[in-house]
N, CA, C and O atoms as a printed pandas DataFrame, in Angstrom:
     atom_number atom_name residue_name chain_id  residue_number  x_coord  y_coord  z_coord
0              1         N          MET        A               1    3.791   -1.066  -15.554
1              2        CA          MET        A               1    3.876    0.032  -14.598
2              3         C          MET        A               1    3.109   -0.635  -13.541
3              4         O          MET        A               1    2.136   -1.377  -13.670
4              5         N          ILE        A               2    3.788   -0.199  -12.327
5              6        CA          ILE        A               2    3.400   -0.353  -11.011
6              7         C          ILE        A               2    2.971    0.881  -10.320
7              8         O          ILE        A               2    3.787    1.788  -10.156
8              9         N          ASN        A               3    1.571    1.000   -9.840
9             10        CA          ASN        A               3    1.327    2.140   -8.936
10            11         C          ASN        A               3    0.912    1.978   -7.648
11            12         O          ASN        A               3    0.267    0.969   -7.363
12            13         N          PHE        A               4    1.191    2.864   -6.751
13            14        CA          PHE        A               4    0.868    2.602   -5.331
14            15         C          PHE        A               4    0.022    3.979   -4.921
15            16         O          PHE        A               4    0.401    5.084   -5.309
16            17         N          ILE        A               5   -1.102    3.807   -4.139
17            18        CA          ILE        A               5   -1.689    5.184   -3.807
18            19         C          ILE        A               5   -1.651    5.044   -2.220
19            20         O          ILE        A               5   -2.475    4.219   -1.825
20            21         N          CYS        A               6   -1.041    5.530   -1.401
21            22        CA          CYS        A               6   -0.927    5.523    0.093
22            23         C          CYS        A               6   -1.657    6.566    0.742
23            24         O          CYS        A               6   -1.207    7.711    0.796
24            25         N          ASN        A               7   -2.793    6.232    1.255
25            26        CA          ASN        A               7   -3.345    6.945    2.101
26            27         C          ASN        A               7   -3.275    6.882    3.541
27            28         O          ASN        A               7   -3.534    5.855    4.169
28            29         N          VAL        A               8   -2.905    8.042    4.099
29            30        CA          VAL        A               8   -2.371    7.981    5.719
30            31         C          VAL        A               8   -2.993    8.987    6.573
31            32         O          VAL        A               8   -3.341   10.053    6.065
32            33         N          GLN        A               9   -3.152    8.785    7.691
33            34        CA          GLN        A               9   -3.803    9.616    8.662
34            35         C          GLN        A               9   -2.858   10.880    8.846
35            36         O          GLN        A               9   -1.646   10.669    8.785
36            37         N          GLU        A              10   -3.311   12.185    9.068
37            38        CA          GLU        A              10   -2.384   12.989    9.431
38            39         C          GLU        A              10   -1.806   12.991   10.627
39            40         O          GLU        A              10   -2.550   13.033   11.607
40            41         N          GLY        A              11   -0.238   12.943   10.834
41            42        CA          GLY        A              11    0.067   12.820   11.810
42            43         C          GLY        A              11    0.718   11.527   12.121
43            44         O          GLY        A              11    1.644   11.442   12.927
44            45         N          CYS        A              12    0.161   10.394   11.390
45            46        CA          CYS        A              12    0.560    9.041   11.863
46            47         C          CYS        A              12    1.808    8.640   11.149
47            48         O          CYS        A              12    2.573    7.870   11.728
48            49         N          ILE        A              13    2.095    9.073    9.966
49            50        CA          ILE        A              13    3.385    8.567    9.041
50            51         C          ILE        A              13    3.950    9.902    8.550
51            52         O          ILE        A              13    3.454   10.633    7.693
52            53         N          PRO        A              14    5.047   10.083    9.230
53            54        CA          PRO        A              14    5.727   11.409    9.064
54            55         C          PRO        A              14    6.209   11.679    7.387
55            56         O          PRO        A              14    6.402   10.657    6.729
56            57         N          THR        A              15    6.333   12.541    6.942
57            58        CA          THR        A              15    7.051   12.823    5.578
58            59         C          THR        A              15    8.518   12.189    5.378
59            60         O          THR        A              15    8.970   11.611    4.390
60            61         N          SER        A              16    9.142   12.481    6.656
61            62        CA          SER        A              16   10.585   11.874    6.712
62            63         C          SER        A              16   10.806   10.300    6.507
63            64         O          SER        A              16   11.876    9.772    6.203
64            65         N          ILE        A              17    9.568    9.648    6.735
65            66        CA          ILE        A              17    9.931    8.104    6.514
66            67         C          ILE        A              17    9.212    7.542    5.282
67            68         O          ILE        A              17    9.216    6.353    4.965
68            69         N          ARG        A              18    8.568    8.574    4.596
69            70        CA          ARG        A              18    7.914    8.145    3.310
70            71         C          ARG        A              18    8.962    7.835    2.184
71            72         O          ARG        A              18    8.530    7.071    1.321
72            73         N          GLU        A              19    9.790    8.115    2.076
73            74        CA          GLU        A              19   10.823    7.636    1.129
74            75         C          GLU        A              19   11.412    6.310    1.410
75            76         O          GLU        A              19   11.688    5.581    0.457
76            77         N          ASN        A              20   11.639    5.907    2.674
77            78        CA          ASN        A              20   12.027    4.634    3.057
78            79         C          ASN        A              20   10.884    3.808    2.934
79            80         O          ASN        A              20   11.157    2.657    2.593
80            81         N          LEU        A              21    9.502    4.090    3.138
81            82        CA          LEU        A              21    8.538    3.141    2.956
82            83         C          LEU        A              21    8.112    3.013    1.539
83            84         O          LEU        A              21    7.350    2.098    1.229
84            85         N          GLU        A              22    8.583    3.933    0.578
85            86        CA          GLU        A              22    8.518    3.536   -0.852
86            87         C          GLU        A              22    9.902    2.404   -1.412
87            88         O          GLU        A              22    9.894    1.599   -2.343
88            89         N          LYS        A              23   10.869    2.700   -0.553
89            90        CA          LYS        A              23   11.867    2.010   -0.814
90            91         C          LYS        A              23   11.679    0.463   -0.496
91            92         O          LYS        A              23   12.120   -0.479   -1.153
92            93         N          GLY        A              24   10.878    0.421    0.729
93            94        CA          GLY        A              24   10.587   -0.994    1.180
94            95         C          GLY        A              24    9.548   -1.662    0.147
95            96         O          GLY        A              24    9.726   -2.817   -0.239
96            97         N          ILE        A              25    8.565   -0.967   -0.240
97            98        CA          ILE        A              25    7.752   -1.423   -1.305
98            99         C          ILE        A              25    8.305   -1.651   -2.688
99           100         O          ILE        A              25    7.825   -2.560   -3.366
100          101         N          ILE        A              26    9.299   -0.879   -3.169
101          102        CA          ILE        A              26    9.814   -1.044   -4.300
102          103         C          ILE        A              26   10.885   -2.829   -4.271
103          104         O          ILE        A              26   11.021   -3.693   -5.137
104          105         N          THR        A              27   11.416   -2.714   -2.893
105          106        CA          THR        A              27   12.183   -3.689   -2.901
106          107         C          THR        A              27   11.156   -5.263   -2.845
107          108         O          THR        A              27   11.450   -6.343   -3.358
108          109         N          ALA        A              28   10.186   -4.989   -2.221
109          110        CA          ALA        A              28    9.113   -6.057   -2.168
110          111         C          ALA        A              28    8.909   -6.438   -3.480
111          112         O          ALA        A              28    9.156   -7.586   -3.849
112          113         N          CYS        A              29    8.356   -5.333   -4.438
113          114        CA          CYS        A              29    7.865   -5.594   -5.666
114          115         C          CYS        A              29    9.126   -6.223   -6.729
115          116         O          CYS        A              29    8.789   -7.006   -7.617
116          117         N          HIS        A              30   10.293   -5.905   -6.600
117          118        CA          HIS        A              30   11.469   -6.404   -7.343
118          119         C          HIS        A              30   11.743   -7.930   -6.846
119          120         O          HIS        A              30   12.120   -8.830   -7.595
120          121         N          ASP        A              31   11.484   -8.066   -5.438
121          122        CA          ASP        A              31   11.821   -9.499   -5.020
122          123         C          ASP        A              31   10.717  -10.469   -5.526
123          124         O          ASP        A              31   11.012  -11.652   -5.696
124          125         N          VAL        A              32    9.483  -10.031   -5.771
125          126        CA          VAL        A              32    8.400  -10.990   -5.822
126          127         C          VAL        A              32    8.074  -10.939   -7.317
127          128         O          VAL        A              32    7.924  -12.006   -7.911
128          129         N          LEU        A              33    7.971   -9.951   -7.869
129          130        CA          LEU        A              33    7.500   -9.657   -9.436
130          131         C          LEU        A              33    8.776   -9.450  -10.402
131          132         O          LEU        A              33    8.549   -9.606  -11.602
132          133         N          GLY        A              34    9.967   -9.148  -10.057
133          134        CA          GLY        A              34   11.234   -9.049  -10.836
134          135         C          GLY        A              34   11.140   -7.520  -11.190
135          136         O          GLY        A              34   10.119   -6.844  -11.069
136          137         N          GLN        A              35   12.483   -7.029  -11.694
137          138        CA          GLN        A              35   12.530   -5.771  -11.879
138          139         C          GLN        A              35   12.128   -5.312  -13.176
139          140         O          GLN        A              35   12.115   -4.110  -13.441
140          141         N          GLU        A              36   11.765   -6.284  -14.081
141          142        CA          GLU        A              36   11.462   -5.985  -15.434
142          143         C          GLU        A              36    9.994   -5.446  -15.567
143          144         O          GLU        A              36    9.505   -5.145  -16.656
144          145         N          GLN        A              37    9.425   -5.365  -14.538
145          146        CA          GLN        A              37    8.012   -4.967  -14.482
146          147         C          GLN        A              37    7.734   -3.374  -14.720
147          148         O          GLN        A              37    6.641   -2.837  -14.900
148          149         N          GLY        A              38    8.826   -2.862  -14.678
149          150        CA          GLY        A              38    8.700   -1.452  -15.130
150          151         C          GLY        A              38    8.920   -0.440  -13.795
151          152         O          GLY        A              38    9.195   -0.816  -12.656
152          153         N          PRO        A              39    8.743    0.795  -14.205
153          154        CA          PRO        A              39    8.977    1.691  -13.061
154          155         C          PRO        A              39    7.860    1.578  -11.924
155          156         O          PRO        A              39    6.769    1.079  -12.197
156          157         N          ILE        A              40    8.140    2.032  -10.697
157          158        CA          ILE        A              40    7.126    1.931   -9.731
158          159         C          ILE        A              40    6.800    3.533   -9.277
159          160         O          ILE        A              40    7.685    4.334   -8.977
160          161         N          GLU        A              41    5.412    3.823   -9.287
161          162        CA          GLU        A              41    5.072    5.430   -8.861
162          163         C          GLU        A              41    4.154    5.319   -7.577
163          164         O          GLU        A              41    3.416    4.400   -7.223
164          165         N          PHE        A              42    4.416    6.478   -7.020
165          166        CA          PHE        A              42    3.717    6.555   -5.628
166          167         C          PHE        A              42    2.687    7.927   -5.719
167          168         O          PHE        A              42    2.955    8.946   -6.356
168          169         N          LEU        A              43    1.682    7.734   -5.074
169          170        CA          LEU        A              43    0.862    8.983   -4.786
170          171         C          LEU        A              43    0.588    8.888   -3.129
171          172         O          LEU        A              43    0.245    7.880   -2.512
172          173         N          TRP        A              44    0.820   10.125   -2.633
173          174        CA          TRP        A              44    0.457    9.934   -1.151
174          175         C          TRP        A              44   -0.638   10.916   -1.071
175          176         O          TRP        A              44   -0.708   11.958   -1.723
176          177         N          THR        A              45   -1.514   10.466   -0.178
177          178        CA          THR        A              45   -2.730   11.338    0.230
178          179         C          THR        A              45   -2.557   11.423    1.804
179          180         O          THR        A              45   -1.998   10.501    2.400
180          181         N          GLU        A              46   -3.026   12.501    2.450
181          182        CA          GLU        A              46   -3.235   12.575    3.897
182          183         C          GLU        A              46   -4.518   13.037    4.169
183          184         O          GLU        A              46   -5.104   13.990    3.656
184          185         N          VAL        A              47   -4.945   12.160    5.144
185          186        CA          VAL        A              47   -6.503   12.218    5.688
186          187         C          VAL        A              47   -6.260   13.305    6.930
187          188         O          VAL        A              47   -5.491   13.190    7.885
188          189         N          PRO        A              48   -7.186   14.418    6.596
189          190        CA          PRO        A              48   -6.882   15.305    8.065
190          191         C          PRO        A              48   -7.453   14.623    9.108
191          192         O          PRO        A              48   -8.371   13.803    9.084
192          193         N          THR        A              49   -6.652   15.155   10.255
193          194        CA          THR        A              49   -7.289   14.643   11.596
194          195         C          THR        A              49   -8.739   14.992   11.778
195          196         O          THR        A              49   -9.251   16.072   11.482
196          197         N          GLY        A              50   -9.335   13.950   12.300
197          198        CA          GLY        A              50  -10.833   13.990   12.522
198          199         C          GLY        A              50  -11.859   13.454   11.302
199          200         O          GLY        A              50  -13.085   13.353   11.339
200          201         N          PHE        A              51  -11.006   13.172   10.298
201          202        CA          PHE        A              51  -11.722   12.877    8.954
202          203         C          PHE        A              51  -12.055   11.456    8.834
203          204         O          PHE        A              51  -12.941   10.973    8.129
204          205         N          GLY        A              52  -11.034   10.696    9.798
205          206        CA          GLY        A              52  -11.183    9.129    9.578
206          207         C          GLY        A              52  -11.119    8.416   10.933
207          208         O          GLY        A              52  -10.264    8.424   11.819
208          209         N          PHE        A              53  -12.343    7.775   10.803
209          210        CA          PHE        A              53  -12.395    7.015   12.194
210          211         C          PHE        A              53  -12.589    5.530   12.141
211          212         O          PHE        A              53  -13.321    5.126   11.237
212          213         N          ARG        A              54  -12.025    4.586   13.009
213          214        CA          ARG        A              54  -12.260    3.221   13.100
214          215         C          ARG        A              54  -12.679    2.781   14.486
215          216         O          ARG        A              54  -12.077    3.214   15.468
216          217         N          GLY        A              55  -13.674    1.950   14.599
217          218        CA          GLY        A              55  -14.457    1.860   15.950
218          219         C          GLY        A              55  -14.752    3.031   16.759
219          220         O          GLY        A              55  -14.755    2.994   17.990
220          221         N          GLY        A              56  -14.998    4.063   16.077
221          222        CA          GLY        A              56  -15.786    5.088   16.856
222          223         C          GLY        A              56  -14.429    6.112   17.266
223          224         O          GLY        A              56  -14.640    7.189   17.824
224          225         N          TYR        A              57  -13.299    5.747   16.993
225          226        CA          TYR        A              57  -11.944    6.460   17.487
226          227         C          TYR        A              57  -11.385    7.101   16.268
227          228         O          TYR        A              57  -11.625    6.668   15.141
228          229         N          PRO        A              58  -10.669    8.093   16.493
229          230        CA          PRO        A              58   -9.528    8.570   15.341
230          231         C          PRO        A              58   -8.863    7.569   14.789
231          232         O          PRO        A              58   -8.349    6.767   15.569
232          233         N          SER        A              59   -8.710    7.369   13.429
233          234        CA          SER        A              59   -8.270    6.304   12.834
234          235         C          SER        A              59   -6.776    6.453   12.872
235          236         O          SER        A              59   -6.314    7.585   12.732
236          237         N          THR        A              60   -5.951    5.404   13.050
237          238        CA          THR        A              60   -4.257    5.387   12.815
238          239         C          THR        A              60   -3.867    4.674   11.645
239          240         O          THR        A              60   -2.699    4.523   11.286
240          241         N          THR        A              61   -5.051    4.164   10.957
241          242        CA          THR        A              61   -4.797    3.129    9.932
242          243         C          THR        A              61   -4.249    3.952    8.652
243          244         O          THR        A              61   -4.576    5.094    8.331
244          245         N          SER        A              62   -3.408    3.161    8.051
245          246        CA          SER        A              62   -2.780    3.486    6.497
246          247         C          SER        A              62   -3.557    2.712    5.599
247          248         O          SER        A              62   -3.959    1.619    5.997
248          249         N          GLN        A              63   -3.838    3.098    4.445
249          250        CA          GLN        A              63   -4.188    2.201    3.338
250          251         C          GLN        A              63   -3.194    2.229    2.160
251          252         O          GLN        A              63   -2.970    3.333    1.663
252          253         N          VAL        A              64   -2.605    1.209    1.682
253          254        CA          VAL        A              64   -1.759    0.993    0.568
254          255         C          VAL        A              64   -2.432    0.233   -0.461
255          256         O          VAL        A              64   -2.672   -0.965   -0.308
256          257         N          ALA        A              65   -2.754    0.888   -1.527
257          258        CA          ALA        A              65   -3.623    0.278   -2.760
258          259         C          ALA        A              65   -2.504    0.246   -3.818
259          260         O          ALA        A              65   -1.954    1.280   -4.196
260          261         N          GLY        A              66   -2.180   -1.005   -4.294
261          262        CA          GLY        A              66   -1.467   -0.865   -5.345
262          263         C          GLY        A              66   -2.048   -1.751   -6.764
263          264         O          GLY        A              66   -2.799   -2.722   -6.674
264          265         N          SER        A              67   -1.580   -1.246   -7.931
265          266        CA          SER        A              67   -2.043   -1.857   -9.180
266          267         C          SER        A              67   -0.779   -2.410   -9.854
267          268         O          SER        A              67    0.145   -1.693  -10.237
268          269         N          ILE        A              68   -0.816   -3.768   -9.969
269          270        CA          ILE        A              68    0.233   -4.496  -10.877
270          271         C          ILE        A              68    0.091   -4.791  -12.217
271          272         O          ILE        A              68   -0.932   -4.404  -12.782
272          273         N          PRO        A              69    0.980   -5.444  -12.870
273          274        CA          PRO        A              69    0.647   -5.920  -14.293
274          275         C          PRO        A              69   -0.103   -7.321  -14.037
275          276         O          PRO        A              69    0.149   -8.084  -13.105
276          277         N          ASP        A              70   -0.974   -7.498  -14.937
277          278        CA          ASP        A              70   -1.906   -8.721  -15.109
278          279         C          ASP        A              70   -1.001   -9.852  -15.136
279          280         O          ASP        A              70    0.135   -9.713  -15.591
280          281         N          GLY        A              71   -1.459  -11.076  -14.639
281          282        CA          GLY        A              71   -1.103  -12.410  -14.541
282          283         C          GLY        A              71   -0.259  -12.838  -13.242
283          284         O          GLY        A              71    0.291  -13.939  -13.250
284          285         N          CYS        A              72   -0.162  -12.117  -12.292
285          286        CA          CYS        A              72    0.211  -12.497  -10.995
286          287         C          CYS        A              72   -0.430  -13.594  -10.295
287          288         O          CYS        A              72   -1.570  -13.442   -9.857
288          289         N          THR        A              73    0.210  -14.704  -10.149
289          290        CA          THR        A              73   -0.510  -15.725   -9.415
290          291         C          THR        A              73   -0.966  -15.293   -8.021
291          292         O          THR        A              73   -0.434  -14.389   -7.375
292          293         N          GLN        A              74   -2.027  -16.047   -7.615
293          294        CA          GLN        A              74   -2.271  -15.716   -6.242
294          295         C          GLN        A              74   -1.009  -16.020   -5.085
295          296         O          GLN        A              74   -0.978  -15.346   -4.056
296          297         N          GLU        A              75   -0.190  -16.871   -5.295
297          298        CA          GLU        A              75    0.805  -17.405   -4.327
298          299         C          GLU        A              75    1.700  -16.200   -4.245
299          300         O          GLU        A              75    2.099  -15.834   -3.140
300          301         N          LYS        A              76    2.064  -15.517   -5.410
301          302        CA          LYS        A              76    2.990  -14.538   -5.545
302          303         C          LYS        A              76    2.475  -13.132   -4.984
303          304         O          LYS        A              76    3.264  -12.320   -4.498
304          305         N          ARG        A              77    0.983  -12.876   -5.091
305          306        CA          ARG        A              77    0.268  -11.778   -4.857
306          307         C          ARG        A              77    0.266  -11.786   -3.205
307          308         O          ARG        A              77    0.652  -10.811   -2.560
308          309         N          GLU        A              78   -0.210  -12.988   -2.608
309          310        CA          GLU        A              78   -0.146  -12.950   -1.189
310          311         C          GLU        A              78    1.610  -12.875   -0.607
311          312         O          GLU        A              78    1.848  -12.316    0.464
312          313         N          LEU        A              79    2.519  -13.373   -1.278
313          314        CA          LEU        A              79    3.743  -13.003   -0.862
314          315         C          LEU        A              79    3.961  -11.509   -0.784
315          316         O          LEU        A              79    4.420  -11.017    0.247
316          317         N          LEU        A              80    3.673  -10.825   -1.754
317          318        CA          LEU        A              80    3.975   -9.545   -2.034
318          319         C          LEU        A              80    3.248   -8.605   -0.989
319          320         O          LEU        A              80    3.677   -7.562   -0.494
320          321         N          LEU        A              81    1.992   -9.264   -0.773
321          322        CA          LEU        A              81    1.285   -8.321    0.063
322          323         C          LEU        A              81    1.988   -8.429    1.621
323          324         O          LEU        A              81    2.063   -7.448    2.361
324          325         N          ARG        A              82    2.417   -9.586    1.936
325          326        CA          ARG        A              82    3.030   -9.854    3.207
326          327         C          ARG        A              82    4.403   -9.196    3.457
327          328         O          ARG        A              82    4.796   -8.755    4.537
328          329         N          LYS        A              83    5.126   -9.200    2.184
329          330        CA          LYS        A              83    6.163   -8.353    2.319
330          331         C          LYS        A              83    6.015   -6.921    2.513
331          332         O          LYS        A              83    6.753   -6.307    3.284
332          333         N          ILE        A              84    5.127   -6.387    1.872
333          334        CA          ILE        A              84    4.829   -4.872    2.053
334          335         C          ILE        A              84    4.221   -4.709    3.121
335          336         O          ILE        A              84    4.193   -3.565    3.575
336          337         N          CYS        A              85    3.636   -5.651    3.756
337          338        CA          CYS        A              85    2.851   -5.243    5.170
338          339         C          CYS        A              85    4.006   -5.262    6.367
339          340         O          CYS        A              85    3.999   -4.525    7.354
340          341         N          ASP        A              86    5.008   -6.283    6.049
341          342        CA          ASP        A              86    6.048   -6.425    7.189
342          343         C          ASP        A              86    7.020   -5.429    7.100
343          344         O          ASP        A              86    7.593   -5.028    8.113
344          345         N          SER        A              87    7.331   -4.862    5.673
345          346        CA          SER        A              87    8.360   -3.771    5.475
346          347         C          SER        A              87    7.676   -2.370    6.202
347          348         O          SER        A              87    8.299   -1.559    6.885
348          349         N          TRP        A              88    6.365   -2.326    5.893
349          350        CA          TRP        A              88    5.497   -1.103    6.404
350          351         C          TRP        A              88    5.736   -0.949    7.852
351          352         O          TRP        A              88    6.380   -0.034    8.366
352          353         N          SER        A              89    5.121   -1.990    8.501
353          354        CA          SER        A              89    5.298   -2.058    9.853
354          355         C          SER        A              89    6.656   -1.804   10.297
355          356         O          SER        A              89    6.853   -0.781   10.952
356          357         N          SER        A              90    7.597   -2.566   10.044
357          358        CA          SER        A              90    9.027   -2.352   10.399
358          359         C          SER        A              90    9.683   -0.823   10.168
359          360         O          SER        A              90   10.476   -0.271   10.930
360          361         N          ILE        A              91    9.207   -0.351    9.067
361          362        CA          ILE        A              91    9.548    1.051    8.904
362          363         C          ILE        A              91    8.795    2.082    9.799
363          364         O          ILE        A              91    9.320    2.899   10.555
364          365         N          SER        A              92    7.683    1.921    9.608
365          366        CA          SER        A              92    6.792    2.873   10.343
366          367         C          SER        A              92    6.673    2.713   11.834
367          368         O          SER        A              92    6.164    3.602   12.518
368          369         N          GLY        A              93    7.117    1.639   12.329
369          370        CA          GLY        A              93    6.761    1.207   13.815
370          371         C          GLY        A              93    5.425    0.952   13.994
371          372         O          GLY        A              93    5.153    0.752   15.178
372          373         N          THR        A              94    4.351    0.879   13.126
373          374        CA          THR        A              94    3.060    0.490   13.325
374          375         C          THR        A              94    2.929   -0.894   13.482
375          376         O          THR        A              94    3.855   -1.673   13.257
376          377         N          THR        A              95    1.568   -1.307   13.944
377          378        CA          THR        A              95    1.187   -2.656   13.943
378          379         C          THR        A              95    0.794   -3.214   12.388
379          380         O          THR        A              95    0.580   -2.418   11.473
380          381         N          GLU        A              96    0.733   -4.532   12.227
381          382        CA          GLU        A              96    0.195   -4.905   11.110
382          383         C          GLU        A              96   -1.191   -4.481   10.839
383          384         O          GLU        A              96   -1.571   -4.105    9.730
384          385         N          ASP        A              97   -2.004   -4.562   11.993
385          386        CA          ASP        A              97   -3.379   -4.005   11.987
386          387         C          ASP        A              97   -3.555   -2.607   11.814
387          388         O          ASP        A              97   -4.685   -2.121   11.840
388          389         N          GLU        A              98   -2.461   -1.864   11.626
389          390        CA          GLU        A              98   -2.604   -0.389   11.303
390          391         C          GLU        A              98   -2.375   -0.361    9.757
391          392         O          GLU        A              98   -2.104    0.777    9.374
392          393         N          ALA        A              99   -2.403   -1.118    8.952
393          394        CA          ALA        A              99   -2.191   -0.952    7.546
394          395         C          ALA        A              99   -2.947   -2.026    6.779
395          396         O          ALA        A              99   -2.874   -3.249    6.901
396          397         N          ILE        A             100   -3.695   -1.282    5.954
397          398        CA          ILE        A             100   -4.427   -2.127    4.898
398          399         C          ILE        A             100   -3.999   -2.027    3.588
399          400         O          ILE        A             100   -4.099   -1.007    2.906
400          401         N          ILE        A             101   -3.356   -3.442    3.108
401          402        CA          ILE        A             101   -2.617   -3.350    1.797
402          403         C          ILE        A             101   -3.510   -4.072    0.918
403          404         O          ILE        A             101   -4.073   -5.128    1.210
404          405         N          SER        A             102   -3.619   -3.384   -0.282
405          406        CA          SER        A             102   -4.343   -4.189   -1.369
406          407         C          SER        A             102   -3.430   -4.073   -2.680
407          408         O          SER        A             102   -2.644   -3.165   -2.948
408          409         N          ILE        A             103   -3.705   -5.133   -3.376
409          410        CA          ILE        A             103   -3.041   -5.131   -4.805
410          411         C          ILE        A             103   -3.843   -5.763   -5.886
411          412         O          ILE        A             103   -4.117   -6.963   -5.860
412          413         N          ARG        A             104   -4.294   -4.801   -7.023
413          414        CA          ARG        A             104   -5.185   -5.279   -7.926
414          415         C          ARG        A             104   -4.442   -5.394   -9.353
415          416         O          ARG        A             104   -3.477   -4.705   -9.684
416          417         N          ASP        A             105   -5.018   -6.316  -10.083
417          418        CA          ASP        A             105   -4.463   -6.176  -11.514
418          419         C          ASP        A             105   -4.804   -4.978  -12.366
419          420         O          ASP        A             105   -5.905   -4.428  -12.359
420          421         N          GLU        A             106   -3.715   -4.600  -13.138
421          422        CA          GLU        A             106   -4.110   -3.122  -13.995
422          423         C          GLU        A             106   -5.555   -3.222  -14.789
423          424         O          GLU        A             106   -6.242   -2.252  -15.109
424          425         N          SER        A             107   -5.840   -4.500  -15.018
425          426        CA          SER        A             107   -6.995   -4.511  -15.975
426          427         C          SER        A             107   -8.220   -4.652  -15.280
427          428         O          SER        A             107   -9.267   -4.842  -15.899
428          429         N          TRP        A             108   -8.170   -4.558  -13.808
429          430        CA          TRP        A             108   -9.497   -4.704  -13.298
430          431         C          TRP        A             108   -9.996   -3.436  -13.210
431          432         O          TRP        A             108   -9.348   -2.453  -12.850
432          433         N          SER        A             109  -11.508   -3.456  -13.641
433          434        CA          SER        A             109  -12.223   -2.488  -13.723
434          435         C          SER        A             109  -12.784   -1.777  -12.606
435          436         O          SER        A             109  -13.248   -0.653  -12.802
436          437         N          GLY        A             110  -12.799   -2.268  -11.505
437          438        CA          GLY        A             110  -13.292   -1.708  -10.316
438          439         C          GLY        A             110  -14.544   -1.729  -10.116
439          440         O          GLY        A             110  -15.013   -1.198   -9.109
440          441         N          LYS        A             111  -15.203   -2.253  -10.898
441          442        CA          LYS        A             111  -16.891   -2.393  -10.902
442          443         C          LYS        A             111  -17.274   -2.800   -9.450
443          444         O          LYS        A             111  -16.774   -3.850   -9.046
444          445         N          THR        A             112  -17.972   -2.214   -8.734
445          446        CA          THR        A             112  -18.587   -2.657   -7.460
446          447         C          THR        A             112  -20.141   -2.997   -7.545
447          448         O          THR        A             112  -20.687   -3.629   -6.641
448          449         N          GLY        A             113  -20.758   -2.597   -8.555
449          450        CA          GLY        A             113  -22.278   -2.925   -8.736
450          451         C          GLY        A             113  -22.866   -1.522   -8.683
451          452         O          GLY        A             113  -23.981   -1.292   -9.153
452          453         N          TYR        A             114  -22.133   -0.606   -8.123
453          454        CA          TYR        A             114  -22.887    0.770   -8.021
454          455         C          TYR        A             114  -23.221    1.173   -9.309
455          456         O          TYR        A             114  -22.592    0.766  -10.286
456          457         N          LYS        A             115  -24.231    1.997   -9.396
457          458        CA          LYS        A             115  -24.529    2.637  -10.864
458          459         C          LYS        A             115  -24.080    4.056  -10.950
459          460         O          LYS        A             115  -24.232    4.689  -11.995
């Protein structure tokens, strides 16, 4: 299974284009990983205006965090990241600097050293 959490700033990514953004991500995943990887699910969260800042100013940055089946090569992962970023920018009209795209393996525990 493939999952994506899309964190967007309120007012920056209209709900009317989110289905197209999902379709772009699905196409990128199918192109790079193949359709046999299973269904792709999305969770959208919206950061309220005034709660997200970058460089001391209200942020317009979106974060797209994916989880994919283990075993993806680094070359494929980088290609998938690029395709998702290009699709996101094209559909949303934002610059590639306004999207943070990350993709981890399903088995990654997420340990960061915090207790």
